C-alpha positions in Angstrom: 9.5 -15.6 26.4 6.4 -17.2 24.9 7.0 -20.7 23.6 5.1 -21.8 20.5 4.2 -25.4 19.8 6.1 -27.1 17.0 4.0 -28.0 13.9 5.9 -31.3 13.8 5.5 -34.4 16.1 7.0 -37.9 15.7 4.6 -40.3 14.0 6.9 -43.3 13.6 10.5 -44.1 12.8 12.8 -46.7 11.3 16.4 -47.5 11.9 17.4 -44.7 9.4 14.4 -42.3 9.1 11.8 -40.6 11.2 8.3 -39.6 10.0 7.0 -36.4 11.6 3.3 -35.6 11.5 2.8 -32.0 10.3 -0.1 -30.4 12.1 -2.6 -28.2 10.2 -1.9 -24.5 10.9 -4.4 -22.4 12.7 -5.1 -18.9 11.3 -2.2 -16.6 12.2 -0.1 -19.5 13.8 3.5 -19.2 12.9 4.9 -22.5 11.6 8.5 -23.3 12.3 10.8 -21.4 9.9 12.9 -24.5 9.3 9.8 -26.3 8.0 9.0 -23.5 5.5 12.6 -23.3 4.4 12.6 -27.1 3.9 9.5 -26.9 1.7 11.1 -24.2 -0.5 14.3 -26.3 -0.8 12.4 -29.6 -1.6 9.7 -28.3 -4.1 12.1 -27.6 -6.9 11.0 -27.6 -10.6 12.7 -31.1 -11.1 10.8 -32.6 -8.1 7.4 -31.0 -9.0 7.5 -31.5 -12.8 5.0 -34.4 -12.7 2.9 -33.1 -9.8 -0.3 -31.0 -9.7 0.2 -27.2 -10.4 -0.1 -26.2 -6.7 3.2 -28.0 -6.0 5.0 -25.7 -8.4 6.3 -22.1 -7.9 7.0 -22.4 -4.2 10.1 -20.1 -4.0 9.7 -18.3 -0.7 8.6 -19.0 2.9 5.4 -17.1 2.4 4.6 -19.3 -0.7 5.6 -22.4 1.3 3.1 -21.4 4.0 0.3 -21.1 1.4 1.3 -24.6 0.1 1.4 -26.0 3.6 -2.0 -24.7 4.5 -3.5 -26.2 1.2 -1.8 -29.6 1.7 -2.8 -29.9 5.4 -6.4 -28.9 4.7 -6.7 -31.7 2.1 -4.4 -34.5 3.4 -2.4 -35.9 6.3 1.1 -34.7 5.8 4.3 -36.5 7.1 7.7 -35.0 6.8 10.4 -37.6 6.1 13.5 -36.7 8.1 16.9 -38.2 9.0 16.9 -40.2 12.2 18.5 -37.3 14.1 15.5 -35.1 13.0 17.8 -32.4 11.6 17.1 -32.7 7.9 13.7 -32.9 6.1 14.2 -35.0 3.0 10.7 -35.2 1.6 7.0 -35.6 2.4 4.4 -38.4 2.5 0.7 -37.4 1.8 -2.3 -39.5 2.8 -5.6 -38.3 1.3 -8.9 -40.0 1.8 -11.1 -39.9 -1.3 -14.8 -39.6 -1.4 -15.2 -43.4 -1.6 -13.3 -43.9 1.6 -10.1 -45.1 0.0 -6.8 -43.7 1.3 -4.4 -42.5 -1.4 -0.7 -42.4 -0.6 1.8 -40.2 -2.3 5.3 -39.1 -1.6 8.0 -36.8 -2.9 11.7 -36.6 -2.1 14.1 -33.7 -2.5 16.6 -33.7 -5.3 19.5 -34.6 -2.9 17.8 -38.0 -2.3 17.5 -38.7 -6.0 21.2 -38.2 -6.8 23.4 -41.3 -7.2 
């Protein structure tokens, strides 16, 4: 059986959360299905309402792959997970602008926003 590398690797962690660096995809490289499913689950209309249009309308794994390719070509992407690495809760984006400044953004899934 051919083993494929995971698109996720541990970047850093806290006592409650782990941040996983999401590697840019190579052409034809299959990302982990769990990552694509998490993207679909997190990018709901409520979460993406105030974000740029390319964050919206991600309703399938194939659309999630297109979104992932776009994001990782423009930014460093970190997945925010539970400490046990089983649940992706959101994402952190780090984008370097033309003037050399790093811009930081994040989004969390709806479950994280509930009281």
